[in-house]
C-alpha positions, 0 to 999 in steps of 0.5 A: 408337162405339170402345171406351175404349182402343186404338180411338179415332183420333189425334186423340183424344188426351191426353183425360182419362178423364171425357171418354172416359166421355162420349164412350162414351155418344154415337154422334157430336157433330156441330158446327154453325158451327166449321171444324175444324183438323187442322193438327198431329194426322194420323191416318196411314192410317186417316182416320177420322171424327172430329177435335178442333176447333182451340178445342180445342187453343189453349183447353183447352176440353172437346173436342167432335167433329165428323163429317167430310164426304168433302170434308174427309176429302180436305183431311185426306189432303192435310194428311197429305201435306204433313206428310210433305214437311216436314223435321223437327228430330227424329222420334219413333218409338213412342208409349211413355211415354219417348218421349211425354215426349221429344217434349212436352220437345222441343216445348216446346223449339221443336224441329220433331217428327214422331211416329209409331207403327205402331199405332193407339192410343197408349202402346207398352208403356205402353198401357192396354186395354180387356176386348175389347183385352185378350183379342184381345191374349192369345187373339185372341177376345172376353171369355167371358160366362160370366166375367160381367166387366162392360162392355167400357169400364169397363176399362183394363189397364196392360200394364206394372204401375208407380206414381208416386212422389209425390216422384219425376222423373216427378212433378217431370216432370208438374208442370214441364210441367203435364201435371198439367192433363190428369189426375186422381191417386188415392193407392195405398193401401198398400205391403206386403212379404211376410215369413216367410210373410205379407204385412205393411204398410210402416209410413206413420207412428209408430203403424204402426211401433210396431205393425208385425211387420216388427221386434222392439222393440230392432230398432225401435229400431236402425231408428229410429237408422238412419232418423234418420241417413238424415233427417239426413246431407247431403252437404256437411256432414261432421259429419252423416256420423258418421265414415261415407264414403258415397261410398266405404263400402258399404251393407253396411257402413251396414247394420253400423254400425246392428246391422241384422237381414237381414231389416231389410236386406232390408226397407229395401233393396227395400220402401223403396230398391227394389233389384231384387236384392241388388248394391246392398249391396257398391256405395257407399252414397250412391244407396241412401240417396238412395232411401230419402230419396226414399221417405221424401218421398213418403210424407210428401208424401201419408201411407198410401203413397209413390205415385200413380196416373192414374185411367183407366189409366197410358195417360193418361200418354203421351197427356198428353205427346202433346197436350203436344207437339201443343199446341207444334206437334208432328205426330202420325201413327198407324197409320203402318208404318214401312218403313226408317230411312235413313241416309247411305251415307257418314257413317252418319248418320241422314236420314230415316224411310220409311213406306208409300213416303214419305221424311219428312227429319230431323236426329234419330230417337228410338224404342223398340227395337222400330223398330231391330231388336229380337229380329231379325237386323241389317239391311241395313247389318250394324249391331246396334243394341240387344242384349237384357239379360234378360227380364221375365214379367208375369201380369195377373189379373182378381179379384173380390176384394181380395188377402187381407191388405191390410185389403181395400185398393182399391190396393197394392203387395206386394214379395216380396224374393228372399230370401224365396223363394230367387231373384235378384230381387224378385217385384212385385204391383201391384193396382188396381181399379174405384176407379181407374177401370180395371176394372168395379165390384168388379174388381181387377186384380193383375200380378204380375211379376219378372226372368226367372231360368230356362227356366219363367217362369211358375213363377217367379211363383208366389209372387205368384200363391198371394198373390192367392186366387181369379183368374177369369182371368189373360194371362201374357207374357214381354217382353225387355228392350232396351238400345241398343248406342251412345249415338246420338251417332255416327249421331243414332239415339237408342234409348230402353230397354225398360220395366224390372221395377220398380213405378216410374218412376225408371229410365225418368226417367233414361232420358228425361234421358240421351236428352234430354241426348244428342239435344241440340245445343250450338254455342258460342264456345271461350269456353264450353269451357274456352278457356285452362283446365284440363280439367275433371271429364270430363278432356276438352279441348275446345279448343286455342290454335293461336296468338295475334293482337296488336291495337291500337285507334287513335283518330286525328283525321285521315285515314291519310297517303297514302290520298289522304284516304279515310274507309275503307281496308284497308292489307296489309303483306305479310310479305316486306316487313318480314322477317316470317312472317304480314302486318300488316292495317291496317283503318280506317273514321270518322264516315262509318260512324257509328262515330266522332265527326265528323273521328274515324278508328278504325284497327286494326292486327293481325297473328298474334303471331311473337315475345315481344313482341308489340306490337313486331310491329305497329309497321311498321304503327302507324308508317303512321298518323301521329299517334295520339291514344290506342291500346289494344293486346291479346293474344288467343289463337286456339282451334279444336276438337279434334273435329268435335262429331259425336261428342257433339253439341258444335259449337264455332266457332273463334276470329276470326283476324287477317284483315280479312276474314270468308271464313274465318269464312263457312268456318267457318260452312257447316262447323259447318252441315255438321256439324249437320244433315248437308247442305251450306249451299245459299245462293241468290245475292242481293247486298246493297244497296249504299247509294249515295253522296250518298243 
């Protein structure tokens, strides 16, 4: 059986770690009667002989595996080929956490999603590796036997060190999508900060705060007043502001208001608000106040620390969201090399993805920077889609003891504020252990990381490494951080950001929300986009009035004179006949069309307004009707969008015009359809069946 981690086939996605552990003790399970299905999960080029039974996806029962026969492998290949022939709403490239959350959310929204990855495992930057994979990735060799690190399957070592804020955005997403049913969590034992050459625990309750060495007695009183202010502050209640404007005044000014010392500011700004550097001090205080509130709410939720961690490693998170997507119809293909991202040569818009010589069509693509030229020269089209904004240095360290100074905690976070070690950016330490099912018994995994500032990155994390005590082995990597150069709304290519150096998921969730919002397409009539209103907060005018139509709905008890007693008709009064610029239209129907009582006729007279007295303009039409029982006159503005919508995925239709046919409306439908999909509307000719007279 493959080891825990990337070696499992793509079908084995999103399974809680308990089931993984059970799988590793067996060679195969053979199902006797039920026919397995792979309609929503494909194995790419490596069609490995294990698949879930279809009942697993529909009933959330524990997974059973089936050993495939050669004939069924052929069926799998056929289904894989069929999947590549389909057209999708969205193709997602890469199975990092950001991408998997997005594919899950879009699938739940009813989008048809194809999710592909060049690797044969889930997770990307968010993957968790077993011991063999860890050594293979960094050393290209097996684990040394002399280190006696235990069983390979006991390990799930994260490539990126992050914890979940108990009241943060990722927790809300997990609960909202019900992905928590696939996961188990354990609280991180404590949060610590490095201060004056030693590690100090961030207090988690009032008694710890009283005993804490982080502040003196008088400073604790000032800090208490500061935290009470943050707790009581309400944006919509000026009486709680105490004369401080958090939207314009800086965080430095707020610290000064409460007389907090530099060391306390360090502790609050870096250990609680979790800023990477001190730039926040000169920005408005509101975002920092929000971060402090989030930390306090997360701490209050479970006590001890504000952080949660999934058993079996962070790699469980993308797998759980991948499973959500599959349940809602998402198609997954792993081990799929991406040959090209295809765009229309004329419009520059995304059209599809080519993999192994086969092209799949889609309206949009979402992917991590590695699929869009990260670290490479501009492609054939000459466009640079991602830029490097910095680098992170990380050291994954294997220990056989808890980190000294943490009360023998089985897990912790330690933040070394930059001012404590003469840097611009903080150094982070994230530690977990066998208690989280990520290492063998009595083995600890500590990851030290920071943003690179010099040409010798490994030297920059020495202050963190020195706090760990004896390190059995370590694996150092320098990872570039990439950001997209555009929003993607001009070409429907939406690129996510690289994982940053923080130890939480708040910035990742911001990225998810932004890409989700940009990738959404909205179609609506002008009334939803400011028709007749002043520009909104964004200052953008989306629709403009191009004229007005005057309409009179008239009730008659006779056919229109001169129409041979017709039960319905259209009458056009050409503008030249009545000295106008625009025609006048009359459309009449009756009880014969089931729109009025017996012997009642409805006639609507309309034209484009040319003067300041619109009702007078339709008099030539009204005079043709004969006696009018009642009439209802309205003047309706005509609106048109100010843009095609292709820059922001907001597609606005035009108002109904004054004509009595649907040709201009159908023109609008075709144009909006082409702008949304990137291809012309093609309709097979099929005449509607007309009702025969007397039928």
